[in-house]
PDB file of N, CA, C and O in Angstrom:
ATOM      1  N   MET A   1     -13.349-120.410  75.768  1.00  0.00           N
ATOM      2  CA  MET A   1     -12.914-120.056  77.105  1.00  0.00           C
ATOM      3  C   MET A   1     -13.818-120.783  78.103  1.00  0.00           C
ATOM      4  O   MET A   1     -15.043-120.718  78.001  1.00  0.00           O
ATOM      5  N   THR A   2     -13.218-121.459  79.049  1.00  0.00           N
ATOM      6  CA  THR A   2     -13.995-122.224  80.018  1.00  0.00           C
ATOM      7  C   THR A   2     -14.577-121.316  81.099  1.00  0.00           C
ATOM      8  O   THR A   2     -14.178-120.161  81.247  1.00  0.00           O
ATOM      9  N   THR A   3     -15.515-121.860  81.838  1.00  0.00           N
ATOM     10  CA  THR A   3     -16.159-121.107  82.909  1.00  0.00           C
ATOM     11  C   THR A   3     -15.152-120.752  84.000  1.00  0.00           C
ATOM     12  O   THR A   3     -15.202-119.660  84.567  1.00  0.00           O
ATOM     13  N   LYS A   4     -14.250-121.668  84.286  1.00  0.00           N
ATOM     14  CA  LYS A   4     -13.228-121.391  85.307  1.00  0.00           C
ATOM     15  C   LYS A   4     -12.383-120.188  84.913  1.00  0.00           C
ATOM     16  O   LYS A   4     -12.081-119.330  85.743  1.00  0.00           O
ATOM     17  N   THR A   5     -12.006-120.132  83.641  1.00  0.00           N
ATOM     18  CA  THR A   5     -11.186-119.024  83.154  1.00  0.00           C
ATOM     19  C   THR A   5     -11.949-117.712  83.222  1.00  0.00           C
ATOM     20  O   THR A   5     -11.395-116.690  83.627  1.00  0.00           O
ATOM     21  N   LYS A   6     -13.205-117.732  82.830  1.00  0.00           N
ATOM     22  CA  LYS A   6     -14.034-116.528  82.880  1.00  0.00           C
ATOM     23  C   LYS A   6     -14.170-116.024  84.318  1.00  0.00           C
ATOM     24  O   LYS A   6     -14.060-114.825  84.572  1.00  0.00           O
ATOM     25  N   CYS A   7     -14.407-116.938  85.248  1.00  0.00           N
ATOM     26  CA  CYS A   7     -14.532-116.548  86.657  1.00  0.00           C
ATOM     27  C   CYS A   7     -13.225-115.980  87.184  1.00  0.00           C
ATOM     28  O   CYS A   7     -13.227-114.987  87.912  1.00  0.00           O
ATOM     29  N   LEU A   8     -12.122-116.594  86.827  1.00  0.00           N
ATOM     30  CA  LEU A   8     -10.819-116.115  87.286  1.00  0.00           C
ATOM     31  C   LEU A   8     -10.530-114.719  86.747  1.00  0.00           C
ATOM     32  O   LEU A   8     -10.069-113.849  87.486  1.00  0.00           O
ATOM     33  N   ILE A   9     -10.797-114.504  85.468  1.00  0.00           N
ATOM     34  CA  ILE A   9     -10.577-113.181  84.872  1.00  0.00           C
ATOM     35  C   ILE A   9     -11.470-112.144  85.528  1.00  0.00           C
ATOM     36  O   ILE A   9     -11.025-111.033  85.819  1.00  0.00           O
ATOM     37  N   THR A  10     -12.732-112.498  85.764  1.00  0.00           N
ATOM     38  CA  THR A  10     -13.663-111.574  86.415  1.00  0.00           C
ATOM     39  C   THR A  10     -13.195-111.223  87.820  1.00  0.00           C
ATOM     40  O   THR A  10     -13.242-110.057  88.211  1.00  0.00           O
ATOM     41  N   LEU A  11     -12.745-112.215  88.584  1.00  0.00           N
ATOM     42  CA  LEU A  11     -12.266-111.948  89.942  1.00  0.00           C
ATOM     43  C   LEU A  11     -11.005-111.088  89.932  1.00  0.00           C
ATOM     44  O   LEU A  11     -10.834-110.229  90.797  1.00  0.00           O
ATOM     45  N   ILE A  12     -10.124-111.311  88.961  1.00  0.00           N
ATOM     46  CA  ILE A  12      -8.924-110.482  88.868  1.00  0.00           C
ATOM     47  C   ILE A  12      -9.290-109.039  88.553  1.00  0.00           C
ATOM     48  O   ILE A  12      -8.754-108.111  89.160  1.00  0.00           O
ATOM     49  N   LEU A  13     -10.209-108.848  87.599  1.00  0.00           N
ATOM     50  CA  LEU A  13     -10.643-107.491  87.264  1.00  0.00           C
ATOM     51  C   LEU A  13     -11.333-106.812  88.443  1.00  0.00           C
ATOM     52  O   LEU A  13     -11.090-105.635  88.710  1.00  0.00           O
ATOM     53  N   LEU A  14     -12.184-107.542  89.143  1.00  0.00           N
ATOM     54  CA  LEU A  14     -12.841-106.974  90.319  1.00  0.00           C
ATOM     55  C   LEU A  14     -11.824-106.622  91.408  1.00  0.00           C
ATOM     56  O   LEU A  14     -11.980-105.620  92.106  1.00  0.00           O
ATOM     57  N   SER A  15     -10.793-107.439  91.551  1.00  0.00           N
ATOM     58  CA  SER A  15      -9.755-107.145  92.536  1.00  0.00           C
ATOM     59  C   SER A  15      -9.017-105.864  92.197  1.00  0.00           C
ATOM     60  O   SER A  15      -8.704-105.065  93.080  1.00  0.00           O
ATOM     61  N   MET A  16      -8.738-105.670  90.911  1.00  0.00           N
ATOM     62  CA  MET A  16      -8.060-104.448  90.487  1.00  0.00           C
ATOM     63  C   MET A  16      -8.925-103.222  90.742  1.00  0.00           C
ATOM     64  O   MET A  16      -8.439-102.195  91.216  1.00  0.00           O
ATOM     65  N   VAL A  17     -10.210-103.338  90.423  1.00  0.00           N
ATOM     66  CA  VAL A  17     -11.128-102.219  90.680  1.00  0.00           C
ATOM     67  C   VAL A  17     -11.245-101.984  92.179  1.00  0.00           C
ATOM     68  O   VAL A  17     -11.321-100.841  92.629  1.00  0.00           O
ATOM     69  N   ASP A  18     -11.259-103.061  92.947  1.00  0.00           N
ATOM     70  CA  ASP A  18     -11.384-102.963  94.399  1.00  0.00           C
ATOM     71  C   ASP A  18     -10.178-102.253  95.023  1.00  0.00           C
ATOM     72  O   ASP A  18     -10.322-101.545  96.020  1.00  0.00           O
ATOM     73  N   THR A  19      -9.000-102.437  94.443  1.00  0.00           N
ATOM     74  CA  THR A  19      -7.832-101.751  94.987  1.00  0.00           C
ATOM     75  C   THR A  19      -7.794-100.289  94.561  1.00  0.00           C
ATOM     76  O   THR A  19      -7.273 -99.447  95.293  1.00  0.00           O
ATOM     77  N   ALA A  20      -8.335 -99.977  93.391  1.00  0.00           N
ATOM     78  CA  ALA A  20      -8.332 -98.594  92.902  1.00  0.00           C
ATOM     79  C   ALA A  20      -9.411 -97.749  93.567  1.00  0.00           C
ATOM     80  O   ALA A  20      -9.203 -96.568  93.844  1.00  0.00           O
ATOM     81  N   ILE A  21     -10.553 -98.356  93.820  1.00  0.00           N
ATOM     82  CA  ILE A  21     -11.669 -97.646  94.446  1.00  0.00           C
ATOM     83  C   ILE A  21     -11.838 -98.213  95.858  1.00  0.00           C
ATOM     84  O   ILE A  21     -11.985 -99.426  96.010  1.00  0.00           O
ATOM     85  N   PRO A  22     -11.820 -97.382  96.873  1.00  0.00           N
ATOM     86  CA  PRO A  22     -11.876 -97.898  98.247  1.00  0.00           C
ATOM     87  C   PRO A  22     -13.263 -98.381  98.680  1.00  0.00           C
ATOM     88  O   PRO A  22     -13.622 -98.262  99.851  1.00  0.00           O
ATOM     89  N   PHE A  23     -14.029 -98.915  97.757  1.00  0.00           N
ATOM     90  CA  PHE A  23     -15.351 -99.474  98.071  1.00  0.00           C
ATOM     91  C   PHE A  23     -15.275-100.982  97.837  1.00  0.00           C
ATOM     92  O   PHE A  23     -14.919-101.411  96.740  1.00  0.00           O
ATOM     93  N   PRO A  24     -15.599-101.790  98.837  1.00  0.00           N
ATOM     94  CA  PRO A  24     -15.431-103.240  98.719  1.00  0.00           C
ATOM     95  C   PRO A  24     -16.470-103.890  97.794  1.00  0.00           C
ATOM     96  O   PRO A  24     -17.476-104.428  98.258  1.00  0.00           O
ATOM     97  N   ILE A  25     -16.213-103.831  96.480  1.00  0.00           N
ATOM     98  CA  ILE A  25     -17.150-104.354  95.493  1.00  0.00           C
ATOM     99  C   ILE A  25     -17.337-105.861  95.655  1.00  0.00           C
ATOM    100  O   ILE A  25     -18.464-106.354  95.625  1.00  0.00           O
ATOM    101  N   ILE A  26     -16.247-106.586  95.825  1.00  0.00           N
ATOM    102  CA  ILE A  26     -16.329-108.040  95.942  1.00  0.00           C
ATOM    103  C   ILE A  26     -17.130-108.427  97.182  1.00  0.00           C
ATOM    104  O   ILE A  26     -17.922-109.368  97.137  1.00  0.00           O
ATOM    105  N   GLY A  27     -16.931-107.716  98.279  1.00  0.00           N
ATOM    106  CA  GLY A  27     -17.693-108.000  99.496  1.00  0.00           C
ATOM    107  C   GLY A  27     -19.182-107.782  99.299  1.00  0.00           C
ATOM    108  O   GLY A  27     -19.996-108.570  99.780  1.00  0.00           O
ATOM    109  N   VAL A  28     -19.541-106.725  98.601  1.00  0.00           N
ATOM    110  CA  VAL A  28     -20.960-106.445  98.333  1.00  0.00           C
ATOM    111  C   VAL A  28     -21.562-107.534  97.459  1.00  0.00           C
ATOM    112  O   VAL A  28     -22.691-107.966  97.691  1.00  0.00           O
ATOM    113  N   ILE A  29     -20.808-107.985  96.448  1.00  0.00           N
ATOM    114  CA  ILE A  29     -21.299-109.059  95.579  1.00  0.00           C
ATOM    115  C   ILE A  29     -21.481-110.348  96.378  1.00  0.00           C
ATOM    116  O   ILE A  29     -22.468-111.059  96.189  1.00  0.00           O
ATOM    117  N   LEU A  30     -20.540-110.650  97.264  1.00  0.00           N
ATOM    118  CA  LEU A  30     -20.659-111.862  98.078  1.00  0.00           C
ATOM    119  C   LEU A  30     -21.853-111.791  99.028  1.00  0.00           C
ATOM    120  O   LEU A  30     -22.545-112.789  99.227  1.00  0.00           O
ATOM    121  N   ILE A  31     -22.097-110.633  99.609  1.00  0.00           N
ATOM    122  CA  ILE A  31     -23.266-110.477 100.480  1.00  0.00           C
ATOM    123  C   ILE A  31     -24.542-110.668  99.675  1.00  0.00           C
ATOM    124  O   ILE A  31     -25.480-111.318 100.138  1.00  0.00           O
ATOM    125  N   TYR A  32     -24.582-110.100  98.463  1.00  0.00           N
ATOM    126  CA  TYR A  32     -25.748-110.287  97.587  1.00  0.00           C
ATOM    127  C   TYR A  32     -25.973-111.769  97.291  1.00  0.00           C
ATOM    128  O   TYR A  32     -27.105-112.249  97.346  1.00  0.00           O
ATOM    129  N   ILE A  33     -24.900-112.494  96.977  1.00  0.00           N
ATOM    130  CA  ILE A  33     -25.031-113.918  96.664  1.00  0.00           C
ATOM    131  C   ILE A  33     -25.515-114.696  97.879  1.00  0.00           C
ATOM    132  O   ILE A  33     -26.359-115.582  97.750  1.00  0.00           O
ATOM    133  N   LEU A  34     -24.993-114.376  99.053  1.00  0.00           N
ATOM    134  CA  LEU A  34     -25.414-115.089 100.259  1.00  0.00           C
ATOM    135  C   LEU A  34     -26.869-114.814 100.625  1.00  0.00           C
ATOM    136  O   LEU A  34     -27.580-115.719 101.061  1.00  0.00           O
ATOM    137  N   LEU A  35     -27.313-113.580 100.453  1.00  0.00           N
ATOM    138  CA  LEU A  35     -28.674-113.228 100.844  1.00  0.00           C
ATOM    139  C   LEU A  35     -29.726-113.599  99.793  1.00  0.00           C
ATOM    140  O   LEU A  35     -30.806-114.069 100.147  1.00  0.00           O
ATOM    141  N   GLN A  36     -29.427-113.395  98.516  1.00  0.00           N
ATOM    142  CA  GLN A  36     -30.414-113.599  97.464  1.00  0.00           C
ATOM    143  C   GLN A  36     -30.368-114.988  96.834  1.00  0.00           C
ATOM    144  O   GLN A  36     -31.369-115.455  96.291  1.00  0.00           O
ATOM    145  N   ARG A  37     -29.225-115.645  96.900  1.00  0.00           N
ATOM    146  CA  ARG A  37     -29.022-116.957  96.285  1.00  0.00           C
ATOM    147  C   ARG A  37     -29.544-117.007  94.848  1.00  0.00           C
ATOM    148  O   ARG A  37     -30.481-117.744  94.544  1.00  0.00           O
ATOM    149  N   PRO A  38     -28.925-116.211  93.966  1.00  0.00           N
ATOM    150  CA  PRO A  38     -29.397-116.145  92.581  1.00  0.00           C
ATOM    151  C   PRO A  38     -29.145-117.470  91.844  1.00  0.00           C
ATOM    152  O   PRO A  38     -28.140-118.135  92.094  1.00  0.00           O
ATOM    153  N   PRO A  39     -30.053-117.850  90.941  1.00  0.00           N
ATOM    154  CA  PRO A  39     -29.904-119.125  90.226  1.00  0.00           C
ATOM    155  C   PRO A  39     -28.658-119.177  89.334  1.00  0.00           C
ATOM    156  O   PRO A  39     -28.111-120.256  89.104  1.00  0.00           O
ATOM    157  N   TRP A  40     -28.206-118.031  88.832  1.00  0.00           N
ATOM    158  CA  TRP A  40     -27.029-118.039  87.971  1.00  0.00           C
ATOM    159  C   TRP A  40     -25.791-118.474  88.747  1.00  0.00           C
ATOM    160  O   TRP A  40     -24.883-119.069  88.168  1.00  0.00           O
ATOM    161  N   PHE A  41     -25.738-118.189  90.048  1.00  0.00           N
ATOM    162  CA  PHE A  41     -24.569-118.565  90.835  1.00  0.00           C
ATOM    163  C   PHE A  41     -24.495-120.083  90.994  1.00  0.00           C
ATOM    164  O   PHE A  41     -23.414-120.666  90.912  1.00  0.00           O
ATOM    165  N   LYS A  42     -25.642-120.721  91.222  1.00  0.00           N
ATOM    166  CA  LYS A  42     -25.666-122.180  91.329  1.00  0.00           C
ATOM    167  C   LYS A  42     -25.256-122.819  90.011  1.00  0.00           C
ATOM    168  O   LYS A  42     -24.551-123.828  89.999  1.00  0.00           O
ATOM    169  N   ASN A  43     -25.698-122.232  88.899  1.00  0.00           N
ATOM    170  CA  ASN A  43     -25.324-122.764  87.589  1.00  0.00           C
ATOM    171  C   ASN A  43     -23.821-122.654  87.342  1.00  0.00           C
ATOM    172  O   ASN A  43     -23.205-123.578  86.812  1.00  0.00           O
ATOM    173  N   VAL A  44     -23.239-121.530  87.725  1.00  0.00           N
ATOM    174  CA  VAL A  44     -21.793-121.338  87.532  1.00  0.00           C
ATOM    175  C   VAL A  44     -21.008-122.314  88.393  1.00  0.00           C
ATOM    176  O   VAL A  44     -20.055-122.929  87.915  1.00  0.00           O
ATOM    177  N   THR A  45     -21.391-122.466  89.653  1.00  0.00           N
ATOM    178  CA  THR A  45     -20.660-123.393  90.521  1.00  0.00           C
ATOM    179  C   THR A  45     -20.839-124.837  90.057  1.00  0.00           C
ATOM    180  O   THR A  45     -19.912-125.639  90.171  1.00  0.00           O
ATOM    181  N   ALA A  46     -22.013-125.178  89.537  1.00  0.00           N
ATOM    182  CA  ALA A  46     -22.215-126.527  89.008  1.00  0.00           C
ATOM    183  C   ALA A  46     -21.338-126.761  87.778  1.00  0.00           C
ATOM    184  O   ALA A  46     -20.817-127.860  87.590  1.00  0.00           O
ATOM    185  N   GLU A  47     -21.173-125.742  86.944  1.00  0.00           N
ATOM    186  CA  GLU A  47     -20.294-125.876  85.776  1.00  0.00           C
ATOM    187  C   GLU A  47     -18.842-126.032  86.194  1.00  0.00           C
ATOM    188  O   GLU A  47     -18.107-126.834  85.618  1.00  0.00           O
ATOM    189  N   ILE A  48     -18.431-125.266  87.195  1.00  0.00           N
ATOM    190  CA  ILE A  48     -17.035-125.320  87.635  1.00  0.00           C
ATOM    191  C   ILE A  48     -16.711-126.659  88.279  1.00  0.00           C
ATOM    192  O   ILE A  48     -15.696-127.274  87.952  1.00  0.00           O
ATOM    193  N   TYR A  49     -17.561-127.115  89.187  1.00  0.00           N
ATOM    194  CA  TYR A  49     -17.274-128.328  89.943  1.00  0.00           C
ATOM    195  C   TYR A  49     -17.880-129.581  89.335  1.00  0.00           C
ATOM    196  O   TYR A  49     -17.626-130.682  89.825  1.00  0.00           O
ATOM    197  N   GLY A  50     -18.676-129.443  88.281  1.00  0.00           N
ATOM    198  CA  GLY A  50     -19.253-130.602  87.612  1.00  0.00           C
ATOM    199  C   GLY A  50     -20.336-131.282  88.412  1.00  0.00           C
ATOM    200  O   GLY A  50     -20.615-132.462  88.201  1.00  0.00           O
ATOM    201  N   SER A  51     -20.947-130.563  89.321  1.00  0.00           N
ATOM    202  CA  SER A  51     -22.004-131.132  90.151  1.00  0.00           C
ATOM    203  C   SER A  51     -23.352-130.590  89.702  1.00  0.00           C
ATOM    204  O   SER A  51     -23.454-129.459  89.228  1.00  0.00           O
ATOM    205  N   THR A  52     -24.390-131.416  89.859  1.00  0.00           N
ATOM    206  CA  THR A  52     -25.728-130.967  89.460  1.00  0.00           C
ATOM    207  C   THR A  52     -26.640-130.716  90.646  1.00  0.00           C
ATOM    208  O   THR A  52     -27.783-130.296  90.460  1.00  0.00           O
ATOM    209  N   GLY A  53     -26.179-130.954  91.829  1.00  0.00           N
ATOM    210  CA  GLY A  53     -27.042-130.699  92.981  1.00  0.00           C
ATOM    211  C   GLY A  53     -26.552-131.410  94.216  1.00  0.00           C
ATOM    212  O   GLY A  53     -25.368-131.361  94.548  1.00  0.00           O
ATOM    213  N   SER A  54     -27.473-132.076  94.901  1.00  0.00           N
ATOM    214  CA  SER A  54     -27.173-132.663  96.197  1.00  0.00           C
ATOM    215  C   SER A  54     -26.624-134.085  96.097  1.00  0.00           C
ATOM    216  O   SER A  54     -26.533-134.765  97.120  1.00  0.00           O
ATOM    217  N   ASP A  55     -26.259-134.557  94.917  1.00  0.00           N
ATOM    218  CA  ASP A  55     -25.713-135.910  94.767  1.00  0.00           C
ATOM    219  C   ASP A  55     -24.205-135.935  94.995  1.00  0.00           C
ATOM    220  O   ASP A  55     -23.462-136.594  94.267  1.00  0.00           O
ATOM    221  N   HIS A  56     -23.768-135.205  96.018  1.00  0.00           N
ATOM    222  CA  HIS A  56     -22.345-135.077  96.341  1.00  0.00           C
ATOM    223  C   HIS A  56     -21.879-136.314  97.094  1.00  0.00           C
ATOM    224  O   HIS A  56     -22.403-136.632  98.162  1.00  0.00           O
ATOM    225  N   THR A  57     -20.890-137.014  96.535  1.00  0.00           N
ATOM    226  CA  THR A  57     -20.327-138.193  97.198  1.00  0.00           C
ATOM    227  C   THR A  57     -18.829-138.047  97.288  1.00  0.00           C
ATOM    228  O   THR A  57     -18.184-137.541  96.369  1.00  0.00           O
ATOM    229  N   GLN A  58     -18.281-138.491  98.395  1.00  0.00           N
ATOM    230  CA  GLN A  58     -16.831-138.457  98.584  1.00  0.00           C
ATOM    231  C   GLN A  58     -16.368-139.649  99.337  1.00  0.00           C
ATOM    232  O   GLN A  58     -15.172-139.792  99.591  1.00  0.00           O
TER     233      GLN A  58
END
């Protein structure tokens, strides 16, 4: 299973929980990511987009 698939499944499950429970779980996770900038998030985004850092060219 690829990282993209795992992320998609996780987001779908979180969306379902978010609709069942009136507490914005996804919003809290996004605020945590924006404020703490955990290293695992950078690793996941690098795996998804195939980038290793600031060598972004377009």
